[in-house]
C-alpha positions in Angstrom: 40.4 -10.5 -25.0 42.5 -8.6 -22.5 40.1 -5.7 -22.7 37.1 -8.0 -22.2 38.8 -9.6 -19.2 39.5 -6.1 -17.7 35.9 -5.0 -18.2 34.7 -8.3 -16.7 36.9 -7.9 -13.7 35.7 -4.3 -13.1 32.1 -5.4 -13.4 32.8 -8.3 -11.0 34.5 -6.0 -8.5 31.5 -3.6 -8.7 28.9 -6.4 -8.1 31.1 -7.8 -5.3 31.1 -4.4 -3.6 27.3 -4.1 -3.9 26.9 -7.7 -2.6 29.1 -6.9 0.4 27.2 -3.7 1.1 23.8 -5.5 0.9 25.1 -8.3 3.1 26.2 -5.8 5.7 22.9 -4.0 5.6 20.9 -7.2 5.8 23.1 -8.3 8.8 22.3 -5.1 10.6 18.6 -5.4 9.8 18.6 -9.0 11.2 20.4 -7.8 14.3 17.9 -5.0 14.8 14.9 -7.3 14.2 16.3 -9.9 16.7 16.8 -7.1 19.2 13.2 -5.8 18.6 11.8 -9.3 19.0 13.7 -9.9 22.2 12.5 -6.5 23.6 8.9 -7.2 22.6 9.1 -10.7 24.2 10.5 -9.3 27.4 7.8 -6.5 27.6 5.1 -9.0 26.7 6.2 -11.3 29.6 6.2 -8.4 32.0 2.7 -7.3 30.9 1.5 -10.9 31.3 2.9 -11.1 34.8 1.1 -7.8 35.7 -2.1 -8.8 34.0 -2.3 -12.3 35.5 -1.8 -10.9 39.0 -4.1 -7.9 38.6 -6.7 -8.1 41.4 -9.6 -7.3 39.0 -11.6 -9.7 36.9 -11.0 -8.3 33.4 -12.4 -9.5 30.1 -13.0 -8.1 26.6 -16.0 -8.9 24.3 -16.9 -8.0 20.8 -20.3 -6.4 20.0 -21.8 -9.9 19.7 -20.8 -10.6 23.3 -18.1 -13.1 22.3 -15.2 -13.3 24.6 -11.9 -12.3 23.0 -9.7 -11.9 26.1 -9.8 -12.7 29.8 -7.3 -12.6 32.6 -6.4 -15.2 35.4 -8.6 -13.5 38.0 -11.6 -13.7 35.7 -11.1 -17.5 35.1 -10.6 -18.3 38.8 -13.7 -16.4 39.9 -16.0 -18.4 37.6 -14.0 -21.6 38.0 -13.4 -22.1 34.3 -10.4 -22.8 32.2 -9.4 -20.8 29.1 -11.0 -23.3 26.6 -14.4 -22.8 28.3 -14.2 -19.0 27.8 -12.2 -18.3 24.6 -14.4 -17.2 21.8 -17.6 -18.2 23.7 -20.6 -16.0 24.2 -21.5 -14.6 27.6 -24.7 -16.6 27.9 -22.7 -19.8 27.5 -20.4 -19.5 30.5 -21.5 -16.6 32.8 -23.6 -17.4 35.8 -27.2 -16.3 35.8 -26.5 -13.4 38.2 -23.6 -12.0 36.2 -25.3 -12.5 32.8 -28.4 -10.7 34.0 -26.3 -7.7 35.1 -24.7 -7.5 31.6 -27.8 -8.2 29.6 -29.8 -5.4 31.3 -27.1 -2.9 30.4 -25.9 -4.1 27.0 -27.9 -1.6 25.0 -26.4 1.3 26.9 -22.9 -0.1 26.5 -23.2 -0.5 22.8 -24.7 3.0 22.6 -21.3 4.2 23.9 -22.1 4.7 27.6 -19.9 3.6 30.5 -22.0 1.6 32.9 -21.2 1.2 36.6 -23.0 -1.1 39.0 -22.5 -2.6 42.4 -23.8 -6.0 43.4 -23.9 -8.0 46.6 -23.3 -11.8 46.4 -23.3 -14.5 49.0 -20.3 -16.8 48.7 -20.3 -20.5 49.4 -18.4 -20.0 52.7 -21.2 -17.8 54.0 -19.3 -14.5 53.7 -20.8 -11.6 51.8 -18.9 -10.0 48.8 -19.5 -6.5 47.4 -18.6 -6.6 43.6 -18.1 -3.3 41.8 -18.6 -3.9 38.1 -17.8 -1.5 35.2 -18.6 -1.9 31.5 -16.4 0.3 29.3 -17.2 0.5 25.6 -14.3 0.2 23.1 -14.5 2.8 20.3 -12.7 2.6 17.0 -11.1 5.7 15.3 -14.5 6.6 13.9 -16.4 6.6 17.2 -18.1 3.3 16.5 -18.4 0.8 19.4 -16.6 -2.3 18.3 -16.5 -4.1 21.7 -16.5 -3.5 25.4 -14.5 -4.4 28.6 -15.9 -5.8 31.7 -14.2 -5.1 35.0 -15.3 -6.8 38.3 -13.6 -5.8 41.6 -14.7 -8.0 44.5 -14.4 -7.0 48.2 -15.3 -9.2 51.1 -17.5 -7.2 53.6 -16.6 -7.1 57.3 -18.9 -8.7 59.8 -20.1 -5.4 61.1 -20.4 -3.8 57.7 -24.0 -3.5 56.5 -25.2 -3.3 53.0 -27.3 -0.3 53.9 -24.2 1.6 54.9 -22.7 1.0 51.5 -25.7 2.1 49.5 -25.8 5.4 51.3 -22.3 6.2 49.8 -23.4 5.6 46.2 -24.6 8.3 43.9 -28.2 8.3 42.6 -27.0 7.3 39.1 -25.5 4.0 40.2 -27.3 0.6 40.2 -27.2 -1.7 43.2 -27.9 -5.3 42.3 -28.5 -7.5 45.4 -27.8 -11.0 44.2 -28.5 -14.0 46.3 -29.9 -17.4 45.4 -32.9 -16.8 47.6 -34.1 -13.4 46.1 -33.3 -13.4 42.4 -36.8 -12.4 41.4 -37.0 -9.7 44.1 -33.7 -8.1 43.0 -34.5 -8.1 39.3 -37.9 -6.4 39.8 -36.5 -3.8 42.2 -33.9 -2.6 39.7 -35.9 -2.8 36.5 -36.4 0.9 36.1 -33.0 2.2 37.0 -30.6 3.5 34.4 -26.8 3.0 34.4 -24.5 5.8 34.8 -22.7 7.3 31.8 -20.1 9.9 31.0 -21.8 13.2 30.2 -20.7 14.7 27.0 -23.0 17.7 26.6 -26.3 19.0 25.5 -27.7 19.5 22.0 -27.0 23.2 22.3 -23.4 22.5 23.2 -22.9 20.3 20.2 -24.5 22.9 17.9 -22.2 25.6 19.3 -19.2 23.3 18.8 -20.1 22.8 15.1 -20.8 26.4 14.4 -17.5 27.5 16.1 -15.5 24.6 14.6 -14.4 23.3 18.0 -13.0 20.1 16.4 -9.6 18.7 15.5 -9.3 16.7 12.4 -6.8 13.8 12.3 -5.8 11.6 9.4 -4.7 8.0 9.2 -2.7 6.7 6.3 -4.0 3.8 4.2 -1.1 2.0 2.5 -0.9 -0.6 -0.3 0.2 -4.1 0.8 2.5 -4.2 -2.2 5.2 -1.7 -2.2 5.2 0.9 -5.1 2.0 -0.6 -6.4 0.0 2.6 -6.2 1.4 6.2 -6.6 -1.6 7.8 -4.9 -1.9 8.7 -1.2 -5.0 7.7 0.8 -6.0 9.1 4.2 -9.0 8.5 6.4 -10.2 11.6 8.1 -11.0 11.2 11.8 -12.7 13.9 14.0 -12.1 14.7 17.6 -14.0 17.2 19.8 -11.7 19.6 21.6 -13.6 18.7 24.8 -12.6 15.1 24.4 -8.9 16.0 24.6 -9.3 18.3 27.5 -11.6 16.1 29.6 -10.2 12.6 28.8 -13.4 11.5 27.1 -12.7 8.4 24.9 -11.8 9.4 21.3 -14.9 9.6 19.2 -17.3 9.1 22.1 -19.1 12.4 21.4 -20.3 11.1 18.0 -22.9 8.9 19.6 -24.4 12.0 21.2 -24.3 14.0 18.0 -26.2 11.2 16.4 -28.7 11.1 19.3 -29.5 14.8 18.7 -29.8 14.2 14.9 -27.0 16.6 14.2 -24.7 14.3 12.2 -25.7 15.8 8.7 -24.7 19.2 10.1 -21.4 17.8 11.3 -20.7 15.9 8.0 -21.2 19.2 6.1 -18.7 20.9 8.3 -16.1 18.2 7.6 -16.7 18.3 3.8 -16.4 22.1 3.8 -13.2 22.0 5.9 -11.6 19.3 3.8 -12.3 20.9 0.4 -10.8 24.1 1.6 -7.9 22.4 3.1 -7.2 20.4 -0.1 -7.4 23.6 -2.1 -4.9 25.4 0.0 -2.5 22.5 0.7 -1.2 21.1 -2.6 0.5 18.3 -0.9 0.0 15.6 -3.4 -2.1 15.8 -6.6 -3.0 12.1 -6.2 -4.3 12.4 -2.6 -7.7 10.9 -1.7 -9.4 11.5 1.7 -12.0 9.2 3.1 -14.8 11.0 4.9 -17.2 9.0 7.1 -20.9 9.6 6.6 -23.7 9.1 9.1 -26.8 7.2 8.2 -28.9 10.4 8.6 -26.7 12.1 6.0 -27.5 9.4 3.5 -31.1 10.6 3.6 -30.3 14.3 3.2 -31.5 15.2 -0.3 -29.5 18.4 -0.3 -26.2 16.9 0.6 -25.1 15.9 -2.9 -25.7 19.4 -4.2 -23.7 20.7 -1.2 -20.7 18.5 -2.1 -20.9 19.5 -5.7 -20.9 23.2 -4.8 -17.9 22.8 -2.5 -16.0 21.0 -5.2 -16.7 23.8 -7.7 -15.7 26.6 -5.3 -12.5 24.9 -4.2 -11.6 23.7 -7.7 -10.3 20.3 -6.6 -10.9 17.0 -8.5 -14.0 15.1 -7.3 -12.0 11.9 -7.0 -10.1 13.5 -4.1 -13.1 12.7 -1.9 -14.2 9.2 -1.0 -17.3 9.0 1.1 -17.3 6.0 3.5 -20.6 4.3 4.5 -20.8 1.8 7.4 -22.3 -1.6 6.3 -24.8 -1.5 9.2 -25.9 2.0 8.1 -26.3 0.8 4.5 -28.5 -2.1 5.7 -30.7 -0.1 7.9 -31.0 2.7 5.4 -30.8 0.7 2.2 -32.9 2.8 -0.3 -31.1 6.0 0.6 -27.7 4.3 0.5 -28.4 3.0 -3.1 -29.4 6.5 -4.3 -26.6 8.2 -2.5 -23.8 6.0 -3.9 -25.2 6.3 -7.4 -25.5 10.1 -7.4 -22.2 10.8 -5.6 -20.3 8.7 -8.1 -22.0 10.5 -10.9 -20.3 13.7 -9.9 -16.9 11.9 -9.8 -16.5 11.1 -6.1 -15.6 7.6 -4.8 -17.6 5.5 -2.4 -16.2 3.1 0.3 -18.2 0.5 2.2 -16.6 -0.1 5.6 -17.1 -2.7 8.4 -17.9 -5.3 5.7 -18.2 -9.1 6.4 -20.5 -9.8 9.3 -22.6 -12.3 7.5 -23.5 -13.7 4.1 -26.2 -11.2 3.5 -23.5 -8.5 3.4 -22.7 -9.6 -0.2 -26.3 -8.7 -1.3 -25.4 -5.0 -0.7 -22.8 -5.1 -3.4 -25.4 -6.1 -6.0 -27.2 -2.8 -5.5 -24.7 -0.3 -3.9 -21.9 0.6 -6.3 -18.7 1.1 -4.4 -15.0 1.7 -5.3 -13.5 0.4 -2.1 -14.5 -2.3 0.4 -13.1 -2.2 3.9 -13.0 -5.6 5.5 -14.2 -5.5 9.1 -11.4 -5.2 11.7 -12.8 -7.9 13.9 -12.1 -10.4 11.2 -8.6 -9.0 10.4 -7.5 -9.0 14.1 -8.3 -12.6 14.6 -7.5 -14.0 11.1 -4.2 -15.5 12.2 -5.8 -17.4 15.1 -9.1 -18.4 13.5 -9.1 -20.3 10.2 -12.8 -19.4 9.8 -12.0 -15.7 9.9 -9.1 -16.1 7.5 -11.4 -18.0 5.1 -14.0 -15.2 5.3 -11.4 -12.5 4.6 -10.2 -14.6 1.6 -13.8 -14.9 0.3 -14.5 -11.2 0.7 -11.4 -10.3 -1.1 -12.0 -12.7 -4.0 -15.5 -11.6 -4.6 -14.6 -7.9 -4.4 -11.9 -8.3 -7.0 -14.3 -10.1 -9.3 -16.5 -7.1 -9.0 -13.6 -4.7 -9.7 -13.6 -3.4 -6.2 -10.4 -2.6 -4.3 -10.1 -4.0 -0.8 -8.8 -2.4 2.4 -8.1 -4.3 5.6 -9.1 -2.5 8.8 -7.5 -2.6 12.3 -4.1 -4.0 11.1 -1.9 -4.1 14.1 1.0 -6.4 13.5 3.7 -7.3 10.9 2.4 -10.8 10.6 -1.0 -9.7 9.6 0.5 -7.3 7.0 2.4 -10.2 5.5 -0.7 -12.4 5.4 -2.7 -9.7 3.7 0.1 -9.3 1.1 0.0 -13.1 0.6 -3.7 -13.3 0.0 -3.6 -10.1 -2.3 -5.7 -7.7 -0.2 -5.0 -4.3 -1.8 -4.6 -1.9 1.1 -4.1 -2.0 4.9 -5.1 0.5 7.6 -4.5 0.4 11.4 -2.1 1.1 14.2 0.4 -1.4 12.7 0.5 0.7 9.5 0.3 4.3 10.8 -0.9 6.1 13.9 -3.5 8.9 13.4 -1.9 12.3 13.2 -3.2 15.8 13.2 -4.2 16.9 9.7 -2.2 20.1 10.1 1.0 18.0 10.6 0.6 16.1 7.3 3.5 16.9 5.0 
């Protein structure tokens, strides 16, 4: 009995020491979190003060022209409150003049071009205002336009300042929109054939030279399971940047729209596959690593691409499951027959397939009946807003449920906060990807 008591006391002392250590660590973590939350709150307040007093009308819209953000100057100019703008479409609250300026440029904006215009508007007090407007596309890590910013900078013209003097200062690539209630028809017809300015990236020859000389930097972004220690494998999406982007402050991934314009994406996709198979062969970082390689819609219709991948796998002697080819939902819809054939053949040689940007409408689920995939990436626009919009949360839940019924693993895109990660874990989404998970890093820095 004395021996048992002694052993019990030792065990108790050991557990008590562990408890005290855990309590101390938890206390420190709570203190750190409180400090982090306080710092974040202070910084957020400062940013809000700067933003609300910023003398530019600023707003952000998704690709469907639905407003996701607007500042105080924007609301005051249009004389609207937040409820009249939040999550509403441009045509629902913009004045006719402003909506026309956006509508005539929307195709160029969604194609990845920065559009700049100037407009003259008569104010109610009789003064004349020159408004400089700029539409800036928002690219995701793959070079896809997922939204755009609108910036309007008004300036009251002086009494002796003539509009003709201003127009002489503008470059030939800029649009001048004269807007007045008395000459709407005249202004619209006079500007019908003008094209908005854009950021020049380069010519087809320049892009071809960049591909042949490998003037690209490959980045990788980690994709992590929402449940800790639930998957021993490592997953990374491969992102591509043109060297010229980094040197000339071109938005990341913006050059991809021009590569696609010149129908050179299949050539670029082959370069990425060739580079990655060689890299995986020489860098035995993790035998369970899988890299996600984005494919263009033109590549889906390349009949020789499957054989090219097969040859690269044989020469590098790496397992086929190390490669997962990612197809955009929009590309799969617009190139449906080729997407079906590609997914079938690439999976036959052992590679995985991922369908990204999933969840725009109910017809998206029809794709899964014909296109066999291993992973389903839930569109980032749903993920970003799921905590604020019950409808978006319900859609994420439904996508995740149906995918699991079909034995498909789910990945949430554009995860940017701890709260979203916790919600994804709660509803059993398998993986998460975004700036709240891991920042993109140079592939050569991967350890």
